[in-house]
C-alpha positions, 0 to 999 in steps of 0.5 A: 523495550526502552530502545524500541520505544525511543526509536518509534517516537523518532519514527513518528515524526516522519514515517506517516508521510513515507509509510507505504506497503508493496507486495510482489507475486511472481507469475509461477506463484500466482494461481492464474499465472499473472504477475501481481503487485500491490500498493497501499499509498499511506500518505496521511491526509492526502486525497485518494484519487485515480490519476490519468495520463492519456497517450500522446505525441509531442513535438521536437523541443517540447518540454515537460515541467516537473513538480514534486509528487508530494509537495507540488514544488516546481523542480524544473523541466526535461524534454518530452518524449516523442510518444507517450503511452496511456497511464491510469493509476500506476499501470500503463497500456502495455501492462507495466506497473510501478509502485513504491515505498520510501525508506529514506536512508541516509539524509545527507544523500538528499539532493533538493537541487535535483529535478526528478522526484520519485513520483515523477520518475514513476509516471514518466517511466510509465508513459515512456516504457513497455517493460520493467527492464526499460523502466529501470534503465530510463529511471537511472539514466534520467537521474544521472542526467537531471539529478534525483530530488527524493530520499531513498526509495524502493520501487516495485517494477513489474510487467506481464513477464517479470517482477523487479525490486529496485532500491535507489538513493541519491548522492547528496546536495547538488550531486547528480546521479544515484547509487542503486541495485535492482533484483528480479524476483524469481517467478515462483516467489513472492516479495514485499517491502515497506519503508525499510531497504531490503536488498542486502548482498547480491551477485557481483561482476567486474565487467561493466555492461556498456549498453546498460551503463551498469553492472549486470552479473547475470540476467536477474541482477543489475547495479550502478557502477559505483554503488560499492565505491561510493559507500567506501568514499562516504565511510559507510562500508569498509569490508570486502566487495563480496560482503557489501550489503546495500541496506547496511550501507545506505539504510542501516537497520534499527529495532524501530524499523524492524518492527514498524516496517519489516514487521509488515513484510513478515506479516505478508510472508507469514500468511503464505509460509507460516512455519518458515516465518517463525524463525524471524519473530525475534528479529521483528520483535527487536532482537537485532542479533537475530537474522533478518528476513530474505528478500523473497520466499517461495509460498506454500501454495499458489496465490489468488487475487483474493489472497493478495487483496486480503494480505493488504487488508492485514492488521497482524490478526492472530499473530504475536503482534495482534493488538485487538485484545488489550486496552490499547484497542479501546472498548471495541477491539480496533486494530488502529491507533492514533500515531506510531508512538506516545508517552505516558504521563511519567515521560516513558516512551511507548510505540504502537503497532503499525500494520499493513492496513492503516487509516492514513491510506489515500488509495490502494491497488492490486495489479494483475499483469497477464501475458496470455491476453492482449495488453489492453485486456491483460492489464487489470488494476483493482483500485480503491480510495481509502484504507484497503481493509475498508474498501471494495477494490473495483476493476480498472482496465489498463486501456481505460482512457477516462477515469470514473468521476467518483475517482477524480477530484471533480467531485471532491478534494482534500478540503471539499466533501462530497458523497459522490467522491469514492474517497469521501464516501469510503472515509465516512464508512471507515470512520463509523466502523473504526470507532465500534470495530468488533461490532460493525466490521462484519457488516462491512466485510459482508459488503466487501465479499459481495462485491468481490464475488460479483466483480471476479465472476463478471470479469471472467464473462467480460474477458470471454467477450472482449478477446474477440473485439478489435482494439478500438472497440475493446478500449471503448467497452472496457472504459465503460465497464470500468465506470460501471464497476465503480458506480456499482461500488458507490451504490453499494457503499451508499446503501451500506452507509444507510444500513449502518446508520440505522442498525447501530444508531445511538449505541444500540443494535436494531433487530432484523428479520432479514438483511436491512429489514428491521423489526418494529414495535410501532411506526415510531420504534424498532426493537433493539438490544443494547451493546455492552463493552467487552469484559477486559475493558469493563475490568479496566474501567473498574480498576481505574475508577475504583468505587465511583460506579459501584452500585449502592442500592436496588434502585440502580438495578434497572435504568430503563431505556435511557 
């Protein structure tokens, strides 16, 4: 355990900026036949908003300036494409969706002289590509020509028919190009990645696909021509070609990342194949001699969009990693911790669990890509700004050409607060609930379910009407609906803020006749009950304080309503 703790203290310095989680669902693993992909953008203090790039045409010679997605540092420029597509969030008008998690990998392979960072690559590909395969080729071609400016990255690249994971890392300072592997997730399977490289061995071939400029041993695997050769040259690998593992060469495992990163993947898999995941518990608990998890699994049942949303709200509940029931959870059993590691006063290093849902999330999404519908209707992104466990995802159609104001930086940003901002309103409520989790979370989940039920039912009716509209009429109508859905969430969350403020004022709980209708004694006073700390926390206080608070006389039996 000492090694694991030390690993986590090292991770704590960099992981918050990189720590995201993606889940992928193949079309034969989903209940409705859609390909699904998720993204928790866990970016610390980043302001969560919904980006938009309208479709456009561009003159010959027009250039695109590139700014690093995270730091906004100017990196250079590349030629603009003649035609670009409408992009809202991480989905475009042709139902292509690209998400990511950063694994970092070998730091000597970073290239600050590259022009294209991972965020720019995502949004450029969304503006220029219609399919996942097109996006894989464009991303790797652009990096070869202009250089890659980020560290190791796992991309979820999905369209209405296919889902891929591509892992890519640069070649070092001043060197253009990258080494990479892309694997298609089988239609009847699910996959996930969370800041740990997950591609190990893969099928290989000796024949270069000259059209693609890479090796393609079958229709489900592609990889860069020098992915193995480069690893040998750098001293990362010296075995037989068929033994080559991308992860082991470019992002070697350690106990810290197994727990903090692959632990999140395990928790997703565990929801949908509980018995099958038991064998991997030793691995995520830090036993590096145990087998690590496969890249994908076949779930025991078909997944609904609600199943996928709830998977992204996970805190390891009811697993060996559940941390709600010990002193680290505080008096109200919160599954959240401040930081990934800490030291005791004697200098001993410890780690904190890092679940899928975290307070540092800027925005979260669940995308449905549906091949049986027209693209502008089939691409549906469920979006929210803030921790996915604390938000109500609202529907955003991929044809939307105007972002709801509450999801923009017009009504607030990282340093300007506004209750008209979805990010700030969500954070206000989240930070109320975090501090008294076990008491308040039920009320928030009730509001979540109310909106989830409404949106999912309304979506079915909407799509029956929209299917018969012409494209222009449908785009206008769905853009308006996206705004209406967002406003409904804002109204309900504003109501929830008031409800929580009244019901749980001053560490008491006001009694209700019905939801939001409080019992009163007079026009100045409500009926309330006092909240007590849970017994394990009271016992810890008694142990820590000794006799300080032991009652000495009967006069302390009742302290009134003070």
